[in-house]
N, CA, C and O atoms as CSV, one atom per row, in Angstrom:
chain,resi,resn,atom,element,x,y,z
A,1,SER,N,N,52.885,18.817,-7.072
A,1,SER,CA,C,53.419,19.630,-5.985
A,1,SER,C,C,53.433,18.830,-4.695
A,1,SER,O,O,52.529,18.037,-4.434
A,2,LEU,N,N,54.456,19.041,-3.900
A,2,LEU,CA,C,54.567,18.374,-2.604
A,2,LEU,C,C,53.444,18.773,-1.661
A,2,LEU,O,O,53.125,18.021,-0.740
A,3,CYS,N,N,52.847,19.912,-1.861
A,3,CYS,CA,C,51.960,20.492,-0.854
A,3,CYS,C,C,50.486,20.238,-1.113
A,3,CYS,O,O,49.639,20.780,-0.403
A,4,VAL,N,N,50.159,19.435,-2.103
A,4,VAL,CA,C,48.761,19.193,-2.450
A,4,VAL,C,C,47.986,18.627,-1.257
A,4,VAL,O,O,46.850,19.031,-1.005
A,5,ALA,N,N,48.595,17.697,-0.527
A,5,ALA,CA,C,47.915,17.052,0.591
A,5,ALA,C,C,48.293,17.692,1.927
A,5,ALA,O,O,48.186,17.054,2.974
A,6,GLY,N,N,48.723,18.913,1.895
A,6,GLY,CA,C,49.149,19.572,3.126
A,6,GLY,C,C,50.659,19.570,3.214
A,6,GLY,O,O,51.326,18.852,2.470
A,7,PRO,N,N,51.205,20.369,4.117
A,7,PRO,CA,C,52.657,20.499,4.191
A,7,PRO,C,C,53.324,19.194,4.608
A,7,PRO,O,O,52.888,18.554,5.565
A,8,PRO,N,N,54.370,18.796,3.903
A,8,PRO,CA,C,55.071,17.579,4.286
A,8,PRO,C,C,55.901,17.814,5.543
A,8,PRO,O,O,56.406,18.914,5.769
A,9,SER,N,N,56.035,16.779,6.349
A,9,SER,CA,C,56.911,16.855,7.520
A,9,SER,C,C,58.150,16.024,7.243
A,9,SER,O,O,58.094,15.006,6.554
A,10,LEU,N,N,59.263,16.472,7.789
A,10,LEU,CA,C,60.521,15.769,7.579
A,10,LEU,C,C,61.082,15.290,8.903
A,10,LEU,O,O,60.936,15.949,9.932
A,11,SER,N,N,61.719,14.143,8.864
A,11,SER,CA,C,62.477,13.706,10.034
A,11,SER,C,C,63.827,14.432,10.017
A,11,SER,O,O,64.213,15.032,9.014
A,12,TYR,N,N,64.522,14.365,11.134
A,12,TYR,CA,C,65.851,14.975,11.220
A,12,TYR,C,C,66.777,14.385,10.158
A,12,TYR,O,O,67.520,15.113,9.501
A,13,GLN,N,N,66.729,13.055,9.995
A,13,GLN,CA,C,67.597,12.395,9.019
A,13,GLN,C,C,67.245,12.829,7.597
A,13,GLN,O,O,68.137,13.053,6.778
A,14,GLU,N,N,65.952,12.948,7.302
A,14,GLU,CA,C,65.540,13.400,5.962
A,14,GLU,C,C,66.048,14.812,5.698
A,14,GLU,O,O,66.476,15.128,4.588
A,15,LEU,N,N,65.998,15.654,6.719
A,15,LEU,CA,C,66.507,17.017,6.569
A,15,LEU,C,C,68.009,16.991,6.310
A,15,LEU,O,O,68.498,17.706,5.435
A,16,LYS,N,N,68.744,16.175,7.061
A,16,LYS,CA,C,70.197,16.066,6.843
A,16,LYS,C,C,70.495,15.622,5.413
A,16,LYS,O,O,71.404,16.149,4.771
A,17,ASP,N,N,69.734,14.661,4.922
A,17,ASP,CA,C,69.941,14.172,3.557
A,17,ASP,C,C,69.624,15.262,2.531
A,17,ASP,O,O,70.349,15.423,1.549
A,18,LEU,N,N,68.541,16.007,2.759
A,18,LEU,CA,C,68.174,17.086,1.847
A,18,LEU,C,C,69.241,18.174,1.813
A,18,LEU,O,O,69.526,18.739,0.757
A,19,LYS,N,N,69.829,18.466,2.972
A,19,LYS,CA,C,70.824,19.538,3.043
A,19,LYS,C,C,72.054,19.197,2.202
A,19,LYS,O,O,72.740,20.094,1.714
A,20,LYS,N,N,72.333,17.904,2.031
A,20,LYS,CA,C,73.442,17.500,1.163
A,20,LYS,C,C,73.136,17.846,-0.287
A,20,LYS,O,O,74.050,17.972,-1.103
A,21,ALA,N,N,71.854,18.000,-0.612
A,21,ALA,CA,C,71.431,18.287,-1.987
A,21,ALA,C,C,71.197,19.785,-2.201
A,21,ALA,O,O,70.460,20.176,-3.106
A,22,ASN,N,N,71.826,20.623,-1.367
A,22,ASN,CA,C,71.740,22.087,-1.523
A,22,ASN,C,C,70.332,22.655,-1.399
A,22,ASN,O,O,69.954,23.562,-2.142
A,23,VAL,N,N,69.568,22.127,-0.473
A,23,VAL,CA,C,68.256,22.689,-0.181
A,23,VAL,C,C,68.473,23.851,0.784
A,23,VAL,O,O,69.234,23.730,1.743
A,24,LEU,N,N,67.808,24.969,0.532
A,24,LEU,CA,C,67.923,26.105,1.450
A,24,LEU,C,C,67.068,25.825,2.673
A,24,LEU,O,O,65.870,25.565,2.555
A,25,HIS,N,N,67.679,25.877,3.841
A,25,HIS,CA,C,66.973,25.613,5.097
A,25,HIS,C,C,66.800,26.933,5.841
A,25,HIS,O,O,67.777,27.549,6.267
A,26,ILE,N,N,65.551,27.361,5.993
A,26,ILE,CA,C,65.244,28.609,6.700
A,26,ILE,C,C,64.599,28.270,8.034
A,26,ILE,O,O,63.537,27.651,8.092
A,27,ASP,N,N,65.261,28.687,9.100
A,27,ASP,CA,C,64.762,28.499,10.462
A,27,ASP,C,C,63.983,29.759,10.824
A,27,ASP,O,O,64.555,30.848,10.873
A,28,VAL,N,N,62.671,29.620,11.080
A,28,VAL,CA,C,61.831,30.797,11.316
A,28,VAL,C,C,61.623,31.096,12.806
A,28,VAL,O,O,60.731,31.860,13.176
A,29,ARG,N,N,62.463,30.480,13.659
A,29,ARG,CA,C,62.385,30.819,15.085
A,29,ARG,C,C,62.901,32.241,15.314
A,29,ARG,O,O,63.597,32.809,14.472
A,30,GLU,N,N,62.545,32.800,16.470
A,30,GLU,CA,C,63.041,34.127,16.851
A,30,GLU,C,C,64.532,34.046,17.165
A,30,GLU,O,O,65.048,32.979,17.497
A,31,ARG,N,N,65.223,35.185,17.058
A,31,ARG,CA,C,66.671,35.198,17.291
A,31,ARG,C,C,67.030,34.744,18.709
A,31,ARG,O,O,68.034,34.060,18.908
A,32,TRP,N,N,66.202,35.128,19.700
A,32,TRP,CA,C,66.505,34.705,21.071
A,32,TRP,C,C,66.418,33.188,21.224
A,32,TRP,O,O,67.117,32.607,22.054
A,33,GLU,N,N,65.563,32.547,20.428
A,33,GLU,CA,C,65.464,31.081,20.480
A,33,GLU,C,C,66.733,30.438,19.923
A,33,GLU,O,O,67.215,29.432,20.446
A,34,ILE,N,N,67.263,31.031,18.861
A,34,ILE,CA,C,68.516,30.536,18.277
A,34,ILE,C,C,69.638,30.678,19.321
A,34,ILE,O,O,70.432,29.761,19.531
A,35,ASP,N,N,69.679,31.850,19.965
A,35,ASP,CA,C,70.702,32.090,20.994
A,35,ASP,C,C,70.575,31.088,22.140
A,35,ASP,O,O,71.577,30.587,22.652
A,36,ARG,N,N,69.353,30.807,22.531
A,36,ARG,CA,C,69.122,29.953,23.689
A,36,ARG,C,C,69.253,28.468,23.371
A,36,ARG,O,O,69.860,27.722,24.139
A,37,PHE,N,N,68.686,28.033,22.241
A,37,PHE,CA,C,68.627,26.603,21.926
A,37,PHE,C,C,69.628,26.152,20.868
A,37,PHE,O,O,69.806,24.954,20.646
A,38,GLY,N,N,70.279,27.112,20.217
A,38,GLY,CA,C,71.294,26.758,19.230
A,38,GLY,C,C,70.790,26.835,17.800
A,38,GLY,O,O,69.592,26.778,17.522
A,39,LYS,N,N,71.760,26.969,16.908
A,39,LYS,CA,C,71.493,27.103,15.478
A,39,LYS,C,C,71.661,25.739,14.818
A,39,LYS,O,O,72.567,24.979,15.161
A,40,ILE,N,N,70.796,25.445,13.884
A,40,ILE,CA,C,70.943,24.218,13.108
A,40,ILE,C,C,71.993,24.498,12.037
A,40,ILE,O,O,71.866,25.468,11.290
A,41,PRO,N,N,73.030,23.661,11.950
A,41,PRO,CA,C,74.098,23.918,10.974
A,41,PRO,C,C,73.550,24.127,9.560
A,41,PRO,O,O,72.622,23.448,9.120
A,42,GLU,N,N,74.152,25.080,8.876
A,42,GLU,CA,C,73.817,25.436,7.491
A,42,GLU,C,C,72.388,25.930,7.297
A,42,GLU,O,O,71.870,25.896,6.181
A,43,SER,N,N,71.748,26.384,8.365
A,43,SER,CA,C,70.431,26.999,8.195
A,43,SER,C,C,70.607,28.508,8.263
A,43,SER,O,O,71.604,29.005,8.787
A,44,ILE,N,N,69.632,29.228,7.730
A,44,ILE,CA,C,69.651,30.673,7.932
A,44,ILE,C,C,68.431,31.033,8.769
A,44,ILE,O,O,67.350,30.470,8.597
A,45,ASN,N,N,68.623,31.965,9.661
A,45,ASN,CA,C,67.542,32.377,10.548
A,45,ASN,C,C,66.845,33.599,9.970
A,45,ASN,O,O,67.442,34.665,9.828
A,46,ILE,N,N,65.566,33.424,9.638
A,46,ILE,CA,C,64.714,34.540,9.245
A,46,ILE,C,C,63.449,34.397,10.094
A,46,ILE,O,O,62.569,33.603,9.758
A,47,PRO,N,N,63.348,35.157,11.192
A,47,PRO,CA,C,62.162,35.029,12.039
A,47,PRO,C,C,60.881,35.178,11.224
A,47,PRO,O,O,60.825,35.947,10.264
A,48,LEU,N,N,59.855,34.432,11.621
A,48,LEU,CA,C,58.601,34.401,10.870
A,48,LEU,C,C,58.077,35.802,10.555
A,48,LEU,O,O,57.562,36.039,9.462
A,49,GLY,N,N,58.204,36.732,11.510
A,49,GLY,CA,C,57.720,38.092,11.310
A,49,GLY,C,C,58.437,38.856,10.212
A,49,GLY,O,O,57.926,39.864,9.724
A,50,GLU,N,N,59.627,38.386,9.813
A,50,GLU,CA,C,60.408,39.043,8.747
A,50,GLU,C,C,60.304,38.318,7.416
A,50,GLU,O,O,60.749,38.827,6.387
A,51,LEU,N,N,59.715,37.124,7.439
A,51,LEU,CA,C,59.809,36.242,6.271
A,51,LEU,C,C,59.161,36.813,5.012
A,51,LEU,O,O,59.767,36.781,3.941
A,52,MET,N,N,57.937,37.336,5.124
A,52,MET,CA,C,57.259,37.862,3.928
A,52,MET,C,C,58.101,38.946,3.263
A,52,MET,O,O,58.271,38.959,2.043
A,53,GLU,N,N,58.625,39.852,4.083
A,53,GLU,CA,C,59.462,40.930,3.552
A,53,GLU,C,C,60.742,40.360,2.941
A,53,GLU,O,O,61.158,40.776,1.859
A,54,ALA,N,N,61.363,39.408,3.636
A,54,ALA,CA,C,62.624,38.825,3.158
A,54,ALA,C,C,62.447,38.153,1.798
A,54,ALA,O,O,63.290,38.304,0.914
A,55,LEU,N,N,61.349,37.412,1.631
A,55,LEU,CA,C,61.134,36.683,0.377
A,55,LEU,C,C,60.754,37.592,-0.785
A,55,LEU,O,O,60.673,37.146,-1.929
A,56,GLN,N,N,60.522,38.876,-0.485
A,56,GLN,CA,C,60.213,39.835,-1.546
A,56,GLN,C,C,61.348,40.843,-1.766
A,56,GLN,O,O,61.211,41.781,-2.551
A,57,MET,N,N,62.460,40.642,-1.069
A,57,MET,CA,C,63.600,41.570,-1.194
A,57,MET,C,C,64.239,41.464,-2.566
A,57,MET,O,O,64.051,40.495,-3.302
A,58,ASP,N,N,64.994,42.491,-2.876
A,58,ASP,CA,C,65.902,42.438,-4.005
A,58,ASP,C,C,66.967,41.387,-3.651
A,58,ASP,O,O,67.448,41.370,-2.518
A,59,PRO,N,N,67.344,40.508,-4.596
A,59,PRO,CA,C,68.322,39.461,-4.278
A,59,PRO,C,C,69.630,39.972,-3.669
A,59,PRO,O,O,70.209,39.305,-2.811
A,60,MET,N,N,70.101,41.139,-4.099
A,60,MET,CA,C,71.340,41.690,-3.527
A,60,MET,C,C,71.133,42.060,-2.054
A,60,MET,O,O,72.002,41.824,-1.215
A,61,GLU,N,N,69.970,42.643,-1.758
A,61,GLU,CA,C,69.649,43.032,-0.393
A,61,GLU,C,C,69.518,41.785,0.497
A,61,GLU,O,O,69.978,41.783,1.639
A,62,PHE,N,N,68.889,40.727,-0.034
A,62,PHE,CA,C,68.739,39.469,0.701
A,62,PHE,C,C,70.118,38.908,1.051
A,62,PHE,O,O,70.365,38.500,2.186
A,63,LYS,N,N,71.014,38.893,0.053
A,63,LYS,CA,C,72.375,38.365,0.255
A,63,LYS,C,C,73.099,39.173,1.330
A,63,LYS,O,O,73.791,38.611,2.178
A,64,GLU,N,N,72.936,40.487,1.287
A,64,GLU,CA,C,73.580,41.363,2.262
A,64,GLU,C,C,73.044,41.117,3.674
A,64,GLU,O,O,73.802,41.049,4.641
A,65,GLN,N,N,71.727,40.987,3.767
A,65,GLN,CA,C,71.062,40.830,5.068
A,65,GLN,C,C,71.292,39.453,5.690
A,65,GLN,O,O,71.535,39.341,6.891
A,66,TYR,N,N,71.212,38.405,4.862
A,66,TYR,CA,C,71.220,37.033,5.393
A,66,TYR,C,C,72.458,36.231,4.996
A,66,TYR,O,O,72.585,35.064,5.368
A,67,ASP,N,N,73.366,36.846,4.246
A,67,ASP,CA,C,74.608,36.192,3.835
A,67,ASP,C,C,74.339,34.862,3.124
A,67,ASP,O,O,75.026,33.866,3.352
A,68,GLN,N,N,73.348,34.874,2.279
A,68,GLN,CA,C,72.925,33.668,1.565
A,68,GLN,C,C,72.259,34.098,0.275
A,68,GLN,O,O,71.594,35.133,0.229
A,69,LYS,N,N,72.434,33.301,-0.785
A,69,LYS,CA,C,71.765,33.605,-2.047
A,69,LYS,C,C,70.255,33.481,-1.847
A,69,LYS,O,O,69.771,32.525,-1.242
A,70,MET,N,N,69.535,34.450,-2.358
A,70,MET,CA,C,68.081,34.423,-2.248
A,70,MET,C,C,67.527,33.273,-3.086
A,70,MET,O,O,67.943,33.077,-4.228
A,71,PRO,N,N,66.581,32.508,-2.513
A,71,PRO,CA,C,66.022,31.410,-3.310
A,71,PRO,C,C,65.137,31.943,-4.429
A,71,PRO,O,O,64.458,32.957,-4.267
A,72,SER,N,N,65.151,31.253,-5.562
A,72,SER,CA,C,64.198,31.589,-6.611
A,72,SER,C,C,62.886,30.883,-6.274
A,72,SER,O,O,62.844,30.034,-5.384
A,73,LYS,N,N,61.831,31.230,-6.977
A,73,LYS,CA,C,60.513,30.669,-6.659
A,73,LYS,C,C,60.438,29.161,-6.904
A,73,LYS,O,O,59.523,28.500,-6.413
A,74,SER,N,N,61.393,28.616,-7.658
A,74,SER,CA,C,61.380,27.169,-7.918
A,74,SER,C,C,62.448,26.407,-7.129
A,74,SER,O,O,62.520,25.181,-7.221
A,75,ASP,N,N,63.273,27.110,-6.361
A,75,ASP,CA,C,64.304,26.430,-5.562
A,75,ASP,C,C,63.681,25.649,-4.415
A,75,ASP,O,O,62.680,26.076,-3.840
A,76,PRO,N,N,64.273,24.502,-4.079
A,76,PRO,CA,C,63.763,23.768,-2.917
A,76,PRO,C,C,64.130,24.481,-1.614
A,76,PRO,O,O,65.290,24.824,-1.387
A,77,VAL,N,N,63.130,24.695,-0.768
A,77,VAL,CA,C,63.318,25.387,0.508
A,77,VAL,C,C,62.635,24.558,1.599
A,77,VAL,O,O,61.534,24.044,1.405
A,78,VAL,N,N,63.303,24.438,2.740
A,78,VAL,CA,C,62.725,23.780,3.905
A,78,VAL,C,C,62.622,24.815,5.014
A,78,VAL,O,O,63.575,25.555,5.260
A,79,PHE,N,N,61.478,24.875,5.686
A,79,PHE,CA,C,61.290,25.765,6.833
A,79,PHE,C,C,61.250,24.920,8.103
A,79,PHE,O,O,60.700,23.818,8.113
A,80,SER,N,N,61.840,25.451,9.171
A,80,SER,CA,C,61.733,24.765,10.459
A,80,SER,C,C,61.507,25.779,11.567
A,80,SER,O,O,61.812,26.964,11.431
A,81,CYS,N,N,60.960,25.275,12.673
A,81,CYS,CA,C,60.755,26.091,13.872
A,81,CYS,C,C,60.875,25.136,15.061
A,81,CYS,O,O,61.525,24.097,14.948
A,82,LEU,N,N,60.276,25.461,16.166
A,82,LEU,CA,C,60.400,24.599,17.335
A,82,LEU,C,C,59.413,23.432,17.286
A,82,LEU,O,O,59.804,22.284,17.499
A,83,ALA,N,N,58.137,23.714,17.009
A,83,ALA,CA,C,57.115,22.672,17.089
A,83,ALA,C,C,56.403,22.382,15.765
A,83,ALA,O,O,55.661,21.404,15.671
A,84,GLY,N,N,56.612,23.205,14.755
A,84,GLY,CA,C,55.988,22.959,13.456
A,84,GLY,C,C,54.916,23.952,13.048
A,84,GLY,O,O,54.570,24.036,11.870
A,85,THR,N,N,54.384,24.707,14.003
A,85,THR,CA,C,53.303,25.650,13.693
A,85,THR,C,C,53.796,26.800,12.833
A,85,THR,O,O,53.181,27.126,11.817
A,86,ARG,N,N,54.899,27.415,13.231
A,86,ARG,CA,C,55.420,28.559,12.467
A,86,ARG,C,C,55.949,28.136,11.103
A,86,ARG,O,O,55.812,28.873,10.127
A,87,SER,N,N,56.556,26.948,11.031
A,87,SER,CA,C,57.070,26.511,9.726
A,87,SER,C,C,55.920,26.258,8.746
A,87,SER,O,O,56.071,26.488,7.546
A,88,LYS,N,N,54.772,25.788,9.246
A,88,LYS,CA,C,53.592,25.637,8.369
A,88,LYS,C,C,53.120,27.001,7.889
A,88,LYS,O,O,52.755,27.157,6.724
A,89,GLN,N,N,53.124,27.999,8.784
A,89,GLN,CA,C,52.752,29.363,8.377
A,89,GLN,C,C,53.742,29.886,7.339
A,89,GLN,O,O,53.345,30.511,6.356
A,90,ALA,N,N,55.027,29.629,7.559
A,90,ALA,CA,C,56.069,30.078,6.628
A,90,ALA,C,C,55.841,29.475,5.246
A,90,ALA,O,O,55.981,30.158,4.231
A,91,LEU,N,N,55.491,28.199,5.214
A,91,LEU,CA,C,55.213,27.527,3.948
A,91,LEU,C,C,54.038,28.203,3.239
A,91,LEU,O,O,54.070,28.420,2.027
A,92,GLY,N,N,53.003,28.531,4.011
A,92,GLY,CA,C,51.849,29.237,3.440
A,92,GLY,C,C,52.232,30.596,2.879
A,92,GLY,O,O,51.785,30.972,1.795
A,93,PHE,N,N,53.061,31.337,3.613
A,93,PHE,CA,C,53.530,32.647,3.134
A,93,PHE,C,C,54.273,32.482,1.809
A,93,PHE,O,O,54.001,33.185,0.835
A,94,ALA,N,N,55.224,31.533,1.794
A,94,ALA,CA,C,56.040,31.339,0.588
A,94,ALA,C,C,55.158,30.952,-0.604
A,94,ALA,O,O,55.339,31.465,-1.708
A,95,MET,N,N,54.223,30.062,-0.378
A,95,MET,CA,C,53.349,29.638,-1.474
A,95,MET,C,C,52.478,30.808,-1.960
A,95,MET,O,O,52.212,30.931,-3.155
A,96,SER,N,N,52.041,31.655,-1.038
A,96,SER,CA,C,51.215,32.815,-1.428
A,96,SER,C,C,52.015,33.802,-2.276
A,96,SER,O,O,51.437,34.581,-3.034
A,97,LEU,N,N,53.344,33.772,-2.151
A,97,LEU,CA,C,54.213,34.628,-2.961
A,97,LEU,C,C,54.631,33.956,-4.269
A,97,LEU,O,O,55.389,34.531,-5.050
A,98,GLY,N,N,54.141,32.748,-4.504
A,98,GLY,CA,C,54.420,32.088,-5.773
A,98,GLY,C,C,55.532,31.059,-5.728
A,98,GLY,O,O,55.930,30.533,-6.767
A,99,PHE,N,N,56.048,30.757,-4.517
A,99,PHE,CA,C,57.066,29.710,-4.418
A,99,PHE,C,C,56.392,28.355,-4.600
A,99,PHE,O,O,55.295,28.120,-4.092
A,100,SER,N,N,57.061,27.469,-5.330
A,100,SER,CA,C,56.466,26.149,-5.555
A,100,SER,C,C,56.960,25.143,-4.541
A,100,SER,O,O,56.561,23.979,-4.581
């Protein structure tokens, strides 16, 4: 598992390369932050406070809410935020729900 030694950090270039490989990129910043600082192309915004609920939704409901296919527990997912604290929490939430 990638997470054995703690959450991995990615550079911007590594993220760009991963996105070419169909990795789901979830931005856990608040909506006002997206409005103010901009959206990262091809990311979906799920604020950290909604993430646990979102990752447990029915896949049809997830698609309706976020206009994106819901990741399976084995799909590669990258979380991002402004400074890294919330994305580490997001990773912990996802792992606690059984995401690898």
